[in-house]
C-alpha positions as CSV (number, residue, x, y, z in Angstrom):
1,M,29.5,0.9,11.1
2,L,30.8,1.7,8.1
3,L,28.9,-0.3,5.5
4,D,25.9,1.5,6.9
5,R,26.8,5.4,7.1
6,L,28.1,4.5,3.5
7,F,25.0,3.5,2.2
8,K,23.1,6.0,4.1
9,P,21.9,9.8,2.3
10,S,23.7,12.1,4.0
11,A,22.9,16.3,2.4
12,Q,24.8,15.9,-0.1
13,R,24.7,12.4,-1.8
14,P,21.3,10.6,-2.3
15,E,20.6,7.0,0.0
16,V,21.8,4.4,-2.6
17,R,19.8,1.0,-2.4
18,E,18.9,-1.6,-5.1
19,G,16.5,0.2,-7.5
20,A,17.7,3.1,-7.1
21,T,18.9,5.2,-10.2
22,F,21.3,7.9,-11.1
23,R,22.9,9.8,-14.0
24,H,26.0,11.5,-13.9
25,I,26.0,14.1,-17.7
26,G,29.3,14.9,-18.9
27,P,31.1,16.2,-21.4
28,G,29.4,16.5,-24.9
29,N,26.2,15.7,-23.4
30,L,26.8,12.2,-22.6
31,I,24.4,11.2,-20.4
32,E,25.3,7.8,-18.4
33,T,22.0,6.3,-16.4
34,A,22.3,3.8,-13.7
35,K,20.4,1.6,-11.9
36,V,21.3,-0.5,-8.3
37,L,20.8,-4.1,-8.8
38,E,23.1,-5.2,-5.6
39,L,25.2,-3.7,-2.4
40,M,28.0,-6.4,-1.7
41,R,31.2,-6.1,0.1
42,D,34.4,-8.2,-1.6
43,P,36.7,-10.2,0.9
44,M,38.4,-7.3,2.1
45,G,35.4,-5.9,3.8
46,I,35.2,-3.3,0.6
47,P,30.8,-1.5,0.2
48,H,30.8,-1.8,-4.2
49,V,28.0,-1.5,-6.3
50,R,26.5,-3.4,-8.9
51,Y,24.8,-1.8,-11.1
52,D,23.3,-1.5,-15.0
53,L,24.8,0.8,-17.1
54,I,23.2,3.0,-20.4
55,V,25.9,5.9,-22.0
56,E,23.5,8.2,-24.0
57,R,24.1,11.0,-26.5
58,N,21.4,13.6,-27.4
59,R,19.2,11.2,-25.5
60,Q,20.1,8.5,-28.1
61,P,21.1,5.3,-26.2
62,L,24.4,4.0,-27.5
63,E,23.6,0.7,-28.0
64,S,27.5,-0.8,-26.7
65,L,27.2,0.9,-23.9
66,T,24.7,-0.7,-22.2
67,T,25.9,-2.9,-19.8
68,S,26.6,-4.0,-16.3
69,R,29.7,-2.7,-14.2
70,T,30.2,-2.8,-10.6
71,L,32.6,0.0,-9.0
72,N,33.5,0.7,-5.0
73,L,30.8,2.4,-3.3
74,Q,33.3,5.9,-2.9
75,S,33.9,6.1,-6.6
76,F,30.1,5.4,-7.5
77,T,28.8,7.9,-5.0
78,S,31.3,10.4,-6.1
79,H,30.7,10.3,-10.3
80,F,26.5,9.3,-10.2
81,T,25.7,12.3,-8.3
82,D,22.1,13.2,-9.6
83,A,18.9,11.1,-8.0
84,V,16.8,10.3,-11.0
85,T,13.0,10.0,-10.9
86,D,11.6,9.3,-13.7
87,A,11.4,6.1,-15.1
88,V,14.0,5.0,-17.3
89,E,13.8,1.7,-19.9
90,F,17.3,0.1,-19.2
91,P,17.4,-3.2,-22.3
92,D,18.8,-6.4,-21.4
93,A,22.3,-4.7,-19.9
94,V,26.1,-6.5,-21.4
95,E,28.7,-7.7,-18.8
96,A,31.1,-5.8,-18.7
């Protein structure tokens, strides 16, 4: 099943599962940290990831950029490539 293959880890991609945390470091030391809340399919059967997102610059959270978001699984795994093993505190997120 396609969904099973997408949710399983590969040599390049860690497993995407509820509770897992991932990070993307962009230009200007902008750090996006995503905590997976839910894996689901849309009405067309496309897998999606609902996640909380914290955006930081120089390790200082940008309060206005702490939100809950949803991306299709392929976009999520392409953007958030680094699994995070250290504990990350997520404040209450605002739905985007």
